[in-house]
VMD Tcl script that draws the C-alpha trace (Angstrom):
set ca {
  {6.26 26.46 4.19}
  {5.32 23.14 2.24}
  {2.69 20.98 3.67}
  {4.14 17.22 4.67}
  {0.80 15.97 4.60}
  {-1.54 17.82 2.08}
  {-1.13 18.33 -1.76}
  {-1.52 22.23 -3.53}
  {-4.73 22.71 -5.24}
  {-2.71 20.84 -8.86}
  {-2.27 18.12 -6.40}
  {1.08 18.23 -5.74}
  {4.05 17.96 -2.98}
  {6.10 19.96 -3.56}
  {7.41 18.74 -6.65}
  {6.40 15.59 -7.08}
  {2.64 15.03 -8.19}
  {-0.03 16.82 -10.58}
  {-2.37 14.92 -12.50}
  {-0.31 13.76 -15.94}
  {-2.47 12.60 -18.74}
  {-3.63 12.94 -22.47}
  {-6.64 15.41 -23.68}
  {-8.91 12.58 -23.95}
  {-8.44 11.93 -19.78}
  {-8.71 14.56 -18.41}
  {-11.73 15.29 -18.12}
  {-12.75 11.82 -17.10}
  {-9.95 12.85 -14.07}
  {-11.50 15.87 -13.15}
  {-14.95 14.24 -13.32}
  {-13.46 11.85 -10.11}
  {-12.05 14.66 -8.41}
  {-14.29 17.23 -8.08}
  {-16.83 14.20 -7.20}
  {-13.66 12.88 -4.29}
  {-13.96 17.16 -3.59}
  {-17.66 17.07 -2.78}
  {-17.66 13.62 -0.86}
  {-15.31 14.03 1.56}
  {-16.88 17.26 2.66}
  {-20.20 14.79 2.93}
  {-21.49 13.98 6.15}
  {-23.79 11.29 5.33}
  {-20.77 10.05 2.79}
  {-18.25 9.71 5.54}
  {-20.35 8.40 7.68}
  {-21.63 5.63 5.89}
  {-18.28 5.03 5.19}
  {-17.25 4.70 9.11}
  {-19.96 2.15 9.46}
  {-18.68 -0.01 6.73}
  {-15.22 0.06 8.67}
  {-16.77 -0.61 11.82}
  {-19.28 -3.36 11.00}
  {-18.20 -4.81 7.74}
  {-14.30 -4.38 7.83}
  {-14.04 -4.88 11.77}
  {-12.33 -1.96 12.63}
  {-10.85 -0.61 14.74}
  {-8.02 -3.10 14.05}
  {-5.85 -4.13 17.63}
  {-2.36 -2.92 18.29}
  {-0.52 -5.51 19.89}
  {2.47 -6.31 21.95}
  {4.23 -8.55 20.56}
  {6.33 -9.74 23.95}
  {8.29 -12.52 22.43}
  {9.42 -11.14 19.48}
  {10.03 -8.10 21.88}
  {12.41 -10.11 24.46}
  {13.84 -12.12 21.80}
  {15.18 -9.37 20.20}
  {16.36 -6.71 23.33}
  {15.40 -2.93 23.40}
  {11.99 -1.82 22.12}
  {9.35 -3.04 22.32}
  {7.43 -3.92 19.48}
  {3.81 -3.36 18.69}
  {1.57 -4.60 15.86}
  {-0.78 -2.94 14.14}
  {-2.83 -5.86 12.96}
  {-4.24 -4.56 9.88}
  {-3.83 -8.25 8.65}
  {-7.07 -8.77 11.57}
  {-9.50 -6.78 8.64}
  {-12.26 -8.55 6.50}
  {-10.39 -9.98 3.32}
  {-6.87 -9.43 5.58}
  {-4.86 -6.70 4.32}
  {-5.18 -2.71 4.91}
  {-6.24 -2.65 0.86}
  {-10.08 -2.79 2.65}
  {-9.95 0.25 3.88}
  {-9.67 2.59 0.11}
  {-11.63 0.00 -1.55}
  {-14.51 0.67 -0.34}
  {-14.17 4.14 -0.30}
  {-13.30 4.56 -4.08}
  {-16.29 1.61 -4.89}
  {-18.61 4.29 -2.69}
  {-17.33 7.24 -4.40}
  {-17.66 5.15 -8.02}
  {-22.01 4.25 -6.47}
  {-21.93 7.72 -5.55}
  {-20.87 8.84 -9.37}
  {-23.63 6.53 -10.83}
  {-20.39 4.68 -12.05}
  {-21.52 0.64 -13.08}
  {-18.00 -1.07 -12.71}
  {-14.80 -0.74 -11.23}
  {-11.26 -1.35 -12.67}
  {-8.19 -1.63 -11.26}
  {-4.70 -3.32 -11.00}
  {-2.98 -5.75 -8.59}
  {-0.05 -7.15 -7.71}
  {-0.13 -9.38 -4.66}
  {-3.41 -9.78 -5.22}
  {-4.69 -7.92 -1.42}
  {-6.40 -4.71 -3.89}
  {-8.30 -6.58 -6.14}
  {-9.84 -9.40 -3.54}
  {-10.90 -6.11 -1.33}
  {-12.51 -4.22 -4.49}
  {-14.03 -7.27 -5.77}
  {-15.26 -7.51 -1.89}
  {-16.54 -3.85 -2.24}
  {-17.97 -4.25 -5.46}
  {-19.96 -7.42 -4.99}
  {-21.43 -5.67 -1.51}
  {-21.96 -2.20 -3.06}
  {-23.51 -4.04 -6.25}
  {-20.65 -2.88 -8.94}
  {-19.53 -5.10 -11.44}
  {-15.68 -5.42 -11.55}
  {-12.52 -6.36 -13.59}
  {-8.70 -7.19 -11.93}
  {-5.58 -6.82 -14.31}
  {-2.86 -8.89 -12.24}
  {0.74 -10.07 -13.77}
  {0.84 -13.55 -15.22}
  {3.97 -14.12 -12.70}
  {2.00 -12.73 -9.74}
  {-1.68 -15.63 -10.96}
  {1.36 -17.72 -10.12}
  {2.80 -16.69 -6.90}
  {-1.20 -15.73 -5.49}
  {-3.41 -18.80 -7.08}
  {-5.58 -18.37 -3.53}
  {-6.41 -14.42 -4.04}
  {-6.82 -15.21 -7.76}
  {-9.44 -17.69 -6.48}
  {-11.00 -15.36 -4.29}
  {-11.86 -12.67 -6.43}
  {-13.44 -15.28 -9.22}
  {-15.25 -16.51 -6.51}
  {-16.68 -12.81 -5.31}
  {-17.38 -12.47 -9.56}
  {-14.84 -10.59 -10.27}
  {-13.33 -10.71 -13.86}
  {-8.97 -11.67 -13.26}
  {-7.34 -10.47 -16.61}
  {-4.24 -12.67 -17.32}
  {-1.12 -9.84 -18.22}
  {1.36 -11.13 -20.57}
  {3.18 -7.74 -21.17}
  {6.55 -6.31 -20.55}
  {7.82 -7.62 -16.47}
  {4.18 -9.72 -16.35}
  {4.16 -7.83 -12.97}
  {2.10 -5.64 -11.26}
  {3.12 -2.35 -13.54}
  {2.09 -4.29 -16.19}
  {-1.15 -4.80 -15.00}
  {-1.47 -0.93 -14.26}
  {-0.72 -0.04 -17.76}
  {-2.96 -2.71 -18.99}
  {-5.65 -1.84 -16.58}
  {-5.07 1.76 -17.17}
  {-5.26 1.07 -21.04}
  {-8.77 -0.48 -20.56}
  {-10.25 2.36 -18.61}
  {-9.52 4.87 -21.23}
  {-11.49 3.32 -23.61}
  {-14.77 2.74 -21.44}
  {-14.81 5.62 -18.73}
  {-18.11 6.64 -19.23}
  {-19.86 3.85 -17.15}
  {-16.43 2.69 -15.21}
  {-14.46 3.75 -12.38}
  {-10.60 3.32 -12.16}
  {-10.12 2.43 -8.89}
  {-6.35 2.83 -8.23}
  {-4.55 0.31 -5.81}
  {-2.04 2.74 -4.09}
  {-1.27 6.42 -3.28}
  {-0.32 6.86 -6.97}
  {-1.80 7.87 -10.15}
  {-2.93 11.42 -11.28}
  {-4.01 13.87 -8.86}
  {-6.74 12.67 -6.89}
  {-5.31 9.23 -5.97}
  {-2.52 9.48 -4.32}
  {-4.29 12.24 -1.96}
  {-8.06 9.70 -2.12}
  {-6.69 6.53 -1.16}
  {-4.14 8.46 1.74}
  {-7.41 9.62 3.23}
  {-9.10 6.30 3.46}
  {-5.97 5.06 4.41}
  {-4.98 7.41 7.13}
  {-7.69 5.89 9.80}
  {-5.31 3.06 10.17}
  {-2.56 5.97 12.00}
  {-5.33 8.03 13.50}
  {-6.51 4.34 15.53}
  {-2.78 3.78 15.70}
  {-2.15 6.60 17.63}
  {-4.74 6.88 19.79}
  {-3.71 3.28 20.65}
  {-0.25 4.20 21.62}
  {-1.56 6.74 24.24}
  {-3.95 4.84 25.82}
  {-1.01 1.79 26.34}
  {2.42 3.70 26.58}
  {1.18 6.81 27.45}
  {3.19 8.63 25.29}
  {3.89 8.90 21.15}
  {6.32 5.44 19.64}
  {9.48 6.29 19.20}
  {9.56 5.33 15.78}
  {7.25 3.26 12.69}
  {8.35 1.28 10.28}
  {6.32 0.56 7.16}
  {6.91 -1.42 4.04}
  {6.82 0.78 0.16}
  {5.94 -0.54 -2.60}
  {3.36 2.16 -3.99}
  {3.25 3.30 -0.49}
  {-0.58 3.06 0.88}
  {-0.51 0.97 3.80}
  {2.81 3.20 4.76}
  {1.46 6.57 4.65}
  {-2.25 5.40 6.35}
  {0.01 4.88 9.63}
  {2.47 7.88 9.02}
  {0.19 10.56 8.26}
  {-1.50 11.19 12.01}
  {2.73 11.22 12.98}
  {4.07 13.43 10.42}
  {4.04 16.82 12.46}
  {4.97 15.19 15.20}
  {9.23 15.44 14.51}
  {9.97 13.54 17.84}
  {8.73 10.09 15.59}
  {10.93 8.57 14.16}
  {9.65 7.09 10.70}
  {10.96 4.58 8.26}
  {9.56 3.59 4.87}
  {11.18 -0.09 4.18}
  {11.39 -0.22 0.48}
  {12.41 -4.02 -1.28}
  {16.46 -4.65 -1.89}
  {15.33 -7.86 -3.04}
  {18.31 -9.63 -4.37}
  {20.62 -6.74 -3.93}
  {21.11 -3.44 -4.72}
  {23.89 -3.87 -7.47}
  {21.52 -4.12 -10.31}
  {18.93 -2.82 -12.52}
  {15.66 -5.68 -12.02}
  {17.49 -7.49 -8.69}
  {15.49 -5.03 -6.82}
  {12.79 -2.21 -6.29}
  {13.88 -0.21 -4.19}
  {12.69 3.39 -6.04}
  {13.31 6.26 -3.04}
  {17.10 4.35 -2.63}
  {18.30 4.68 -6.10}
  {15.26 6.13 -8.29}
  {14.86 9.77 -9.91}
  {12.43 12.43 -11.10}
  {10.38 11.34 -13.52}
  {7.45 10.46 -14.93}
  {4.96 7.49 -14.38}
  {0.48 6.29 -14.55}
  {-0.09 9.71 -14.72}
  {1.97 11.63 -11.82}
  {5.14 12.82 -11.78}
  {7.37 11.19 -8.73}
  {10.77 9.55 -8.02}
  {10.97 6.28 -10.56}
  {13.58 3.63 -10.97}
  {14.74 4.35 -14.46}
  {17.21 4.40 -17.46}
  {18.22 7.13 -19.67}
  {16.08 7.36 -21.71}
  {13.29 7.81 -18.96}
  {12.11 3.95 -19.41}
  {10.60 2.44 -16.43}
  {13.29 -0.34 -14.98}
  {12.27 -4.02 -14.61}
  {12.31 -4.74 -10.95}
  {11.94 -7.49 -8.45}
  {10.68 -8.18 -5.17}
  {9.87 -11.37 -3.40}
  {6.66 -9.27 -2.00}
  {4.39 -8.97 -5.63}
  {2.74 -5.90 -3.59}
  {5.62 -4.24 -3.51}
  {7.11 -4.61 -7.19}
  {6.93 -1.56 -8.60}
  {9.24 0.94 -10.22}
  {7.63 4.31 -8.69}
  {6.07 5.23 -5.09}
  {3.60 7.67 -4.54}
  {4.54 11.61 -4.73}
  {3.75 12.22 -0.74}
  {5.94 10.07 -0.25}
  {8.52 11.36 -2.81}
  {8.34 14.78 -1.24}
  {8.63 13.33 2.41}
  {11.81 11.73 1.04}
  {13.12 15.77 -0.30}
  {11.72 16.96 2.93}
  {13.87 14.69 5.44}
  {10.80 13.63 7.07}
  {10.86 9.91 6.85}
  {14.03 7.91 6.29}
  {13.61 5.28 3.56}
  {15.92 1.88 4.03}
  {15.32 -1.37 2.72}
  {15.65 -4.94 3.22}
  {16.32 -8.25 1.07}
  {14.71 -10.57 0.04}
  {16.26 -13.56 2.51}
  {15.81 -10.61 5.28}
  {12.36 -10.54 4.88}
  {12.04 -14.28 4.85}
  {13.84 -14.05 8.11}
  {11.59 -12.20 9.75}
  {8.12 -13.83 8.14}
  {9.47 -17.45 9.78}
  {10.57 -15.55 13.11}
  {7.24 -14.00 13.54}
  {5.16 -17.30 12.99}
  {7.36 -18.96 15.53}
  {7.53 -16.11 18.50}
  {3.73 -14.80 18.04}
  {1.83 -17.23 16.14}
  {1.33 -14.70 13.09}
  {1.88 -15.61 9.58}
  {2.43 -12.12 7.93}
  {2.03 -11.00 4.85}
  {5.89 -10.58 2.55}
  {5.02 -7.56 1.91}
  {4.32 -6.64 5.89}
  {7.77 -8.78 6.37}
  {9.91 -6.49 4.45}
  {8.87 -3.41 8.05}
  {9.35 -6.73 10.44}
  {12.88 -7.52 9.02}
  {13.67 -3.74 9.37}
  {12.20 -3.15 12.92}
  {14.23 -6.71 13.74}
  {17.61 -4.63 12.78}
  {16.02 -1.63 14.74}
  {14.55 -2.65 18.11}
  {17.75 -3.68 19.72}
  {19.94 -0.30 19.16}
  {16.76 1.72 21.08}
  {16.04 0.80 25.14}
  {13.56 -0.79 26.83}
  {11.13 2.69 27.36}
  {11.63 3.15 23.24}
  {8.64 1.70 21.60}
  {8.36 0.75 17.67}
  {4.63 0.23 15.68}
  {5.21 -1.87 12.96}
  {2.08 -1.49 10.12}
  {1.03 -5.51 9.76}
  {-0.33 -4.91 6.76}
  {-1.37 -8.37 5.83}
  {-2.16 -12.04 6.74}
  {0.34 -14.55 4.76}
  {-2.13 -16.81 3.45}
  {-1.71 -15.99 -0.19}
  {2.02 -16.25 0.55}
  {2.11 -19.93 2.12}
  {2.87 -22.25 -1.32}
  {5.39 -19.84 -2.57}
  {7.15 -19.62 1.40}
  {7.02 -23.14 1.47}
  {8.62 -23.51 -2.13}
  {11.01 -21.32 -1.78}
  {11.86 -22.48 1.81}
  {12.02 -26.33 0.30}
  {8.92 -26.92 3.01}
  {6.76 -29.96 1.38}
}
mol new
graphics top color blue
foreach p $ca { graphics top sphere $p radius 0.5 }
foreach p [lrange $ca 0 end-1] q [lrange $ca 1 end] { graphics top cylinder $p $q radius 0.2 }
display resetview
């Protein structure tokens, strides 16, 4: 039986994954794979990583019962996994610390990456500053305009921020740009991919570093409720925050799992959404086989989401496999539903969530009233909304 949780030796989750690269990049990626295979079995590496999670990031993050939101919606209890309380304000710090530790172990002097909403960029710049490596972040010009506070943070942390004006000037184009620069300078540089995407070993490696979220949530819900949750809900772009939560529960058939994609302005037209799992087809992007929003020639569609971190035309290969296996239900939330959920959480719980996380909240707000009072839902609150408030205020017409 094909595993739900782990890739095979070639880096495939069922039909998805692998390492599809030009010949000159095969050796550098094999170097990363070999280094990670060694590091993940090294107790000293793992101990150093876990110490940083505790003492620097502030883990474990709380599992918070949103009582007023639950009461307003009726039905199931809604618990929030508070990744927004991590140092740097999102789940991204979980894997960037691991990646920079690995780069340091490999003797690299620099890390390079893409970012959408800026949270991966901030987290990578933070980890690089902590461990003494150079950092270069590529970011779409549209996202730079939307996420200016995070651009300032990256620069204050010593990172070089490279605006990307090509293509749609968003996340996919930032990945293309960063990958091209790394391809020309991989001797002293490691590409620190920001999600569970790309060539093997990155989908597995980033997932492994993020899996702390689900391990904690499983222990915490058992302590609080004495049983596993009825459902898990998390947003899906590339898919790191969602797999971080889902991984610890994939073998528990009684736990329903929902990944929430951006329906944007609507699903009718390409360019109005980023609902890869809903409307995509099998294809190849950024060194992996997965599901892609693409035209008949295999070219990625332009995509849109109110959340800069979710506007990606592909998805992590493990997510594609979980869809094939029927283990995770992939659903959508529109921009308007997301904005409404953002405001509801602010008003009921005094928490300003990231727009990315608000997609998950939007679906949980639909799901909870359909369940009983004894049911529980865990929503991965993957980040805080400080970075989004100027954009949201403009969108809502606030002065």
